[in-house]
C-alpha positions in Angstrom: 20.4 0.6 10.9 16.8 1.7 10.6 13.8 1.5 13.1 13.0 -2.0 14.5 10.0 -3.6 12.6 7.1 -3.9 14.7 3.9 -5.6 13.8 1.0 -4.4 16.0 -2.7 -5.4 16.3 -5.1 -4.0 13.9 -6.1 -0.4 14.8 -9.7 0.6 13.7 -8.3 4.2 13.5 -6.2 3.3 10.4 -9.2 3.7 8.0 -10.0 7.1 9.4 -6.3 8.3 9.0 -6.7 7.3 5.2 -10.1 8.9 5.1 -8.6 12.1 6.2 -5.9 12.0 3.6 -7.6 10.6 0.7 -9.9 13.5 0.1 -7.2 16.0 0.6 -4.9 14.2 -2.1 -8.0 14.1 -4.4 -8.6 17.9 -4.1 -4.7 18.5 -4.8 -4.5 16.1 -7.6 -7.8 16.4 -9.4 -8.2 14.5 -12.7 -4.4 13.6 -12.5 -5.3 10.7 -10.2 -7.6 8.1 -11.8 -7.7 6.3 -8.4 -6.7 7.0 -5.0 -6.8 3.8 -2.7 -5.9 2.7 0.8 -3.7 -0.3 0.3 -1.4 -2.6 2.4 -2.0 -4.2 5.5 -3.7 -1.3 7.3 -6.4 -1.3 4.7 -7.5 -4.9 5.7 -9.9 -5.0 8.6 -8.5 -7.1 11.4 -5.0 -7.5 10.0 -2.1 -6.8 12.3 0.4 -4.4 10.5 3.2 -2.1 10.6 1.5 1.2 11.6 2.0 2.6 8.1 -0.8 3.9 5.9 -0.1 2.9 2.5 -1.9 5.1 -0.2 -1.7 4.0 -3.9 -2.4 6.9 -6.5 -3.0 5.5 -10.0 -2.2 7.8 -12.9 -2.4 7.7 -16.7 1.4 7.7 -16.9 4.3 8.2 -14.6 6.0 10.6 -17.0 5.9 13.4 -17.2 5.8 13.6 -13.4 4.6 17.2 -13.3 0.9 16.3 -13.0 1.5 14.5 -9.5 4.8 15.6 -8.3 3.9 19.4 -7.7 0.6 18.7 -6.2 2.3 16.0 -3.8 5.2 18.0 -2.8 3.0 21.0 -2.5 1.1 19.1 0.4 4.5 18.4 1.9 5.1 14.8 0.9 8.8 14.0 0.5 9.6 12.6 -3.0 11.9 9.8 -2.7 13.7 9.8 -6.0 16.1 7.3 -4.9 13.3 4.6 -4.7 14.9 1.6 -6.8 11.3 0.4 -8.0 11.0 1.8 -11.7 7.3 0.9 -11.7 6.3 3.5 -9.1 7.1 7.0 -7.8 7.4 7.0 -4.0 6.7 9.7 -1.5 6.8 9.9 2.3 4.7 11.8 4.7 5.2 15.4 5.6 7.5 16.0 8.6 5.8 15.4 12.0 2.9 13.5 10.6 1.9 9.8 11.0 4.0 7.5 8.9 2.4 7.2 5.4 3.7 6.0 2.2 2.4 7.2 -1.1 2.9 5.0 -4.2 2.2 6.4 -7.5 1.6 3.7 -10.1 0.3 3.5 -13.7 -3.3 2.7 -14.1 -3.8 -0.8 -15.2 -0.2 -1.9 -14.9 0.6 -5.1 -13.0 2.2 -3.2 -10.2 -0.9 -1.1 -9.7 -3.4 -4.1 -9.9 -1.2 -6.3 -7.5 -1.8 -4.4 -4.3 -5.6 -4.0 -5.1 -6.1 -7.6 -5.7 -4.0 -8.6 -2.6 -6.0 -6.3 -0.5 -9.4 -7.3 -1.8 -8.6 -11.1 -1.3 -7.4 -10.7 2.3 -10.6 -8.7 2.9 -12.8 -11.5 1.5 -10.7 -14.2 3.2 -10.0 -13.6 6.8 -8.4 -17.0 7.3 -5.7 -15.9 4.6 -5.4 -12.5 6.6 -4.8 -14.4 9.8 -2.1 -16.6 8.0 -0.6 -13.5 6.6 -0.5 -11.8 10.0 1.4 -14.8 11.6 3.9 -14.9 8.8 4.5 -11.2 9.3 5.0 -11.6 13.0 7.4 -14.5 12.5 9.4 -12.6 10.1 9.5 -9.5 12.1 10.7 -11.4 15.2 13.5 -13.0 13.0 14.5 -9.9 11.1 13.6 -7.2 13.6 16.4 -4.8 12.5 16.9 -5.8 9.0 14.0 -4.5 6.7 15.4 -6.1 3.4 15.5 -9.5 5.3 12.1 -9.0 6.6 10.7 -8.3 3.1 12.6 -11.2 1.6 11.5 -13.4 4.1 7.7 -12.8 3.6 7.8 -12.8 -0.1 7.2 -16.4 -0.4 4.0 -16.0 1.7 2.9 -12.9 -0.4 3.3 -14.8 -3.6 1.5 -17.9 -2.3 -1.4 -15.4 -1.4 -1.3 -13.7 -4.8 -1.5 -17.1 -6.5 -4.8 -17.9 -4.4 -6.1 -14.4 -5.1 -5.5 -14.8 -8.8 -7.5 -18.0 -8.8 -10.1 -16.2 -6.9 -10.2 -13.4 -9.2 -10.5 -15.7 -12.2 -13.5 -17.6 -10.4 -15.3 -14.4 -9.4 -14.4 -12.0 -12.2 -12.7 -9.7 -9.7 -12.1 -6.0 -10.7 -11.2 -3.1 -8.6 -14.2 -1.5 -6.9 -14.5 2.2 -7.1 -11.6 4.4 -6.0 -11.4 5.0 -2.1 -11.0 8.8 -2.6 
C-alpha cells in the first residue's frame, strides 16, 4: 500500500518551487526541450492539490531518448522505465527533494496538449477549479489508500472539464502560451 492521498489547500510556494526547477532543467536540456511547463493542480492558483510539482517537458520525439534521458538522470531525476503510459517518459525527483513528477511528452501530441489546455482552462475559470477541488477531496476521502481508485474516480470529472475546455478553446482560439521555462 502506498502513501495516503492527501489534498491540501493551495500553497503559494508551489510556483516558486517550479521556478527553481524550470531554469535548471532548461539549462540541462537546452534545445532538446521545446517547452518546459508547470502543469497539474499545483500550477493553478488557488487550487487545492496533492503537494506534487508536475513538470512537462515537450520534446520533438520520444525516441531516441538520449537527448533528455542523460540530462535528467544527470540532475538526479529517477527514470521510471516501468511507467505504463507509452505517450510519455516519466521521472521522479532526486532523493531527498520535494515530490516532483517530470513528464516528457512529444510536442504537439494529444497527451502533450491535454495538460496545457486543462491547466489554462482552470486558470481562466475559477468556478471550475473550485468544482475540481471538491471532486478531488471527495475522491481522496473515498480512496485514501487506493491511488488507482482515486484516479479512476476523478476521471469522469476530468473529462467533463476537458469537454468544457475544448469548447472554450474553440471559442477563444486557445493555443499554449510561451513555455514556462
